[in-house]
C-alpha positions as CSV (number, residue, x, y, z in Angstrom):
1,M,10.7,-109.2,-4.3
2,I,7.4,-110.2,-5.9
3,N,5.6,-107.7,-8.1
4,F,1.9,-107.9,-8.9
5,L,-1.2,-105.8,-9.4
6,F,-3.4,-105.7,-6.4
7,N,-6.8,-104.1,-6.7
8,G,-5.6,-102.0,-9.5
9,E,-2.4,-100.8,-7.9
10,R,1.2,-102.1,-8.4
11,R,2.6,-103.8,-5.3
12,D,6.1,-105.1,-4.5
13,I,6.1,-107.6,-1.7
14,D,9.3,-109.0,0.0
15,V,8.2,-112.2,1.5
16,A,8.9,-115.9,1.2
17,P,7.8,-117.2,-2.2
18,D,5.8,-120.0,-0.6
19,M,3.8,-117.7,1.7
20,P,0.0,-118.1,0.9
21,L,-1.5,-115.2,-0.9
22,L,-4.1,-114.9,1.9
23,W,-1.5,-114.1,4.5
24,V,0.0,-111.4,2.2
25,I,-3.4,-109.9,1.7
26,R,-4.4,-109.9,5.4
27,D,-1.1,-109.5,7.3
28,H,1.1,-107.5,4.9
29,L,-1.4,-105.5,2.9
30,K,-3.9,-105.2,5.8
31,I,-6.9,-105.9,3.7
32,T,-9.3,-108.1,5.7
33,G,-12.4,-108.7,3.6
34,T,-10.9,-112.0,2.4
35,K,-11.4,-114.6,5.2
36,F,-9.5,-117.6,6.4
37,G,-11.8,-120.6,6.6
38,C,-10.0,-124.0,6.3
39,G,-6.5,-123.4,5.0
40,K,-6.8,-126.2,2.5
41,G,-8.8,-124.6,-0.3
42,L,-12.0,-126.5,0.6
43,C,-14.5,-123.9,1.8
44,G,-14.1,-120.9,-0.5
45,A,-14.1,-118.2,2.2
46,C,-10.8,-116.9,0.9
47,T,-11.8,-116.6,-2.7
48,V,-10.2,-113.8,-4.7
49,H,-9.8,-113.2,-8.4
50,L,-6.5,-113.9,-10.2
51,D,-6.7,-112.3,-13.6
52,G,-10.5,-112.5,-13.3
53,T,-10.6,-116.2,-12.3
54,P,-11.7,-117.2,-8.8
55,V,-9.0,-118.9,-6.8
56,R,-8.5,-120.0,-3.2
57,S,-5.9,-117.6,-1.7
58,C,-5.2,-119.8,1.3
59,V,-3.4,-122.3,-0.9
60,M,-2.1,-120.0,-3.6
61,P,1.7,-119.3,-3.1
62,I,2.5,-115.6,-3.5
63,A,5.1,-116.5,-6.1
64,A,2.3,-117.8,-8.4
65,V,0.8,-114.3,-8.7
66,A,3.9,-112.6,-9.9
67,G,3.1,-110.3,-12.8
68,K,-0.6,-111.0,-12.5
69,S,-3.6,-109.1,-11.2
70,V,-5.2,-110.0,-7.8
71,T,-8.6,-108.6,-6.9
72,T,-10.3,-108.9,-3.5
73,I,-13.9,-107.9,-2.7
74,E,-12.7,-104.5,-1.7
75,G,-11.3,-104.1,-5.2
76,M,-14.7,-104.9,-6.8
77,G,-15.9,-101.5,-5.4
78,D,-19.1,-100.2,-7.0
79,S,-18.8,-102.2,-10.2
80,D,-22.1,-103.1,-11.8
81,A,-21.7,-106.8,-11.0
82,M,-20.9,-106.3,-7.3
83,T,-23.6,-103.6,-6.9
84,S,-26.2,-105.9,-8.4
85,L,-25.1,-108.8,-6.2
86,R,-25.2,-106.7,-3.1
87,H,-28.8,-105.5,-3.8
88,A,-29.8,-109.1,-4.6
89,W,-28.1,-110.5,-1.5
90,L,-30.0,-108.1,0.7
91,E,-33.3,-108.6,-1.1
92,Y,-33.2,-112.3,-0.5
93,S,-31.6,-112.0,3.0
94,V,-28.7,-114.2,2.0
95,P,-26.2,-113.1,4.7
96,Q,-26.8,-114.9,8.1
97,C,-23.5,-115.2,10.1
98,G,-21.8,-113.5,7.1
99,Y,-18.4,-115.2,7.4
100,C,-18.5,-116.9,4.0
101,Q,-20.1,-114.0,2.1
102,S,-16.9,-112.4,0.7
103,G,-16.0,-115.7,-1.0
104,Q,-19.6,-116.3,-2.1
105,L,-19.8,-112.9,-3.7
106,M,-16.5,-113.2,-5.5
107,A,-17.4,-116.5,-6.9
108,A,-20.8,-115.2,-8.0
109,A,-19.2,-112.1,-9.6
110,A,-16.8,-114.3,-11.7
111,L,-19.8,-116.4,-12.8
112,L,-21.8,-113.4,-14.0
113,A,-18.7,-112.0,-15.8
114,E,-18.5,-115.3,-17.8
115,K,-22.3,-116.0,-18.0
116,P,-24.5,-113.0,-17.6
117,S,-27.7,-115.2,-17.6
118,P,-26.6,-118.4,-15.8
119,S,-28.9,-121.4,-15.4
120,D,-29.4,-123.3,-12.2
121,G,-26.8,-125.8,-13.3
122,D,-24.3,-123.0,-14.1
123,I,-24.8,-121.6,-10.6
124,D,-24.5,-124.9,-8.9
125,T,-21.3,-125.7,-10.8
126,A,-19.7,-122.3,-10.2
127,M,-20.6,-122.1,-6.5
128,T,-19.5,-125.7,-5.7
129,G,-16.8,-125.5,-3.1
130,N,-18.1,-122.3,-1.6
131,L,-19.6,-123.6,1.7
132,C,-22.2,-121.8,3.7
133,R,-22.3,-122.9,7.3
134,C,-25.8,-121.4,7.6
135,G,-27.1,-123.4,4.6
136,T,-28.5,-120.5,2.6
137,Y,-27.8,-122.2,-0.8
138,P,-31.4,-121.8,-2.2
139,R,-31.2,-118.1,-1.4
140,I,-27.8,-117.7,-3.0
141,R,-29.1,-119.3,-6.2
142,K,-32.1,-117.0,-6.2
143,A,-30.0,-114.0,-5.5
144,I,-27.6,-114.7,-8.4
145,H,-30.6,-115.0,-10.8
146,R,-31.8,-111.7,-9.4
147,A,-28.4,-110.1,-9.8
148,A,-28.4,-111.2,-13.4
149,Q,-31.7,-109.5,-13.9
150,L,-30.5,-106.3,-12.3
151,L,-27.3,-106.4,-14.5
152,A,-29.6,-106.6,-17.6
153,A,-31.8,-103.7,-16.3
154,P,-29.5,-101.3,-14.5
155,G,-32.3,-98.7,-14.3
156,E,-34.2,-101.0,-12.0
157,R,-31.2,-101.6,-9.8
158,D,-30.3,-97.9,-9.5
159,A,-33.8,-96.5,-9.1
160,G,-36.5,-99.0,-8.5
161,N,-34.6,-101.4,-6.3
162,D,-33.2,-99.0,-3.8
163,T,-32.9,-100.8,-0.5
164,G,-31.7,-97.8,1.4
165,A,-28.9,-99.9,2.8
166,D,-25.4,-98.6,3.5
167,F,-23.0,-101.0,1.8
168,T,-19.8,-99.4,3.2
169,N,-19.6,-102.0,6.0
170,F,-21.1,-104.9,4.1
171,V,-17.8,-106.9,4.0
172,E,-16.4,-106.4,7.5
173,V,-18.8,-106.9,10.4
174,K,-17.3,-106.4,13.8
175,V,-18.9,-108.1,16.8
176,P,-19.4,-105.7,19.8
177,D,-17.6,-106.7,23.0
178,A,-21.0,-107.0,24.7
179,V,-22.1,-109.7,22.3
180,E,-18.9,-111.6,22.8
181,Q,-19.3,-111.4,26.5
182,A,-22.9,-112.7,26.2
183,A,-21.8,-115.6,24.2
184,R,-19.3,-116.9,26.8
185,P,-20.4,-119.6,29.2
186,V,-21.4,-118.4,32.7
187,P,-21.3,-120.6,35.8
188,Q,-24.6,-121.9,37.1
189,S,-25.1,-124.0,40.2
190,V,-26.3,-127.5,39.6
191,P,-29.8,-127.9,40.9
192,G,-29.8,-129.6,44.3
193,S,-26.2,-128.7,45.1
194,R,-25.1,-126.4,47.9
195,S,-24.1,-122.9,46.8
196,G,-20.5,-122.6,46.0
197,Q,-19.7,-126.3,45.9
198,V,-20.7,-127.6,42.5
199,S,-21.1,-125.5,39.4
200,Q,-21.1,-126.0,35.6
201,A,-20.6,-123.7,32.6
202,V,-23.9,-123.2,30.7
203,P,-24.0,-121.0,27.6
204,V,-26.3,-118.0,28.0
205,S,-28.1,-118.8,24.7
206,Q,-28.6,-122.5,25.6
207,P,-32.2,-123.4,24.9
208,V,-34.4,-124.9,27.6
209,R,-34.7,-128.6,27.1
210,K,-38.3,-129.7,26.4
211,S,-39.8,-133.1,26.9
212,R,-40.6,-135.1,23.8
213,P,-44.2,-135.1,22.7
214,G,-46.1,-137.8,24.7
215,Q,-43.3,-138.0,27.3
216,A,-43.7,-136.9,30.9
217,S,-41.8,-133.8,31.9
218,Q,-39.9,-133.4,35.2
219,S,-43.2,-132.1,36.7
220,G,-44.9,-135.3,35.6
221,T,-47.1,-133.5,33.0
222,V,-47.4,-135.1,29.6
223,Q,-46.4,-132.6,26.9
224,P,-48.9,-132.3,24.0
225,V,-47.7,-132.7,20.4
226,E,-47.1,-129.3,18.8
227,R,-46.7,-128.5,15.1
228,E,-43.9,-126.0,14.2
229,S,-44.6,-123.4,11.6
230,L,-42.3,-123.3,8.6
231,S,-43.1,-119.7,7.9
């Protein structure tokens, strides 16, 4: 039996001592804001706080947390740090796919607890190892600076920076069945084949292939060079 403090409540868990903390959190305690990413402590999606220090729960054996305090993103609740971070995250549109955000926010909260006014270097050092598949690192840095400002001026956060957003489902985003169905490949006949004889799976969201600038398309027309807007 392993005893520890979990999000402020005393818990007794009867599991193998080498079971990763992440599986205890998700499978035994049924708290799912902490995500599985790599299983090797390399991506940061599973970040939680152990006595206030960010750790990778996917490689942390449950025996190592005996007698200590474990905090997940749910346990951060409406703390000043997490509220400021949430406002800043939305203000700078940080979440894209959202999968890494729990770990990103936990790492950022630990940084602000240690350094209320972090420099760019402080942020880069603290957030190293928290990977974002969508590449929003510049936004994350700006949002942490913004959260630091809001922590220093709570009146602005509570009154002047009201986004009107509902944060209750900020951690866990469920994908509707219709979206999952739309993302699955659907059969399409290969051009020139007889119906029902040859088909291939083509994702619904697959973009139409365009000819390179200056190269003739299938219709024989040369495609002009186009500039893409970065806005």
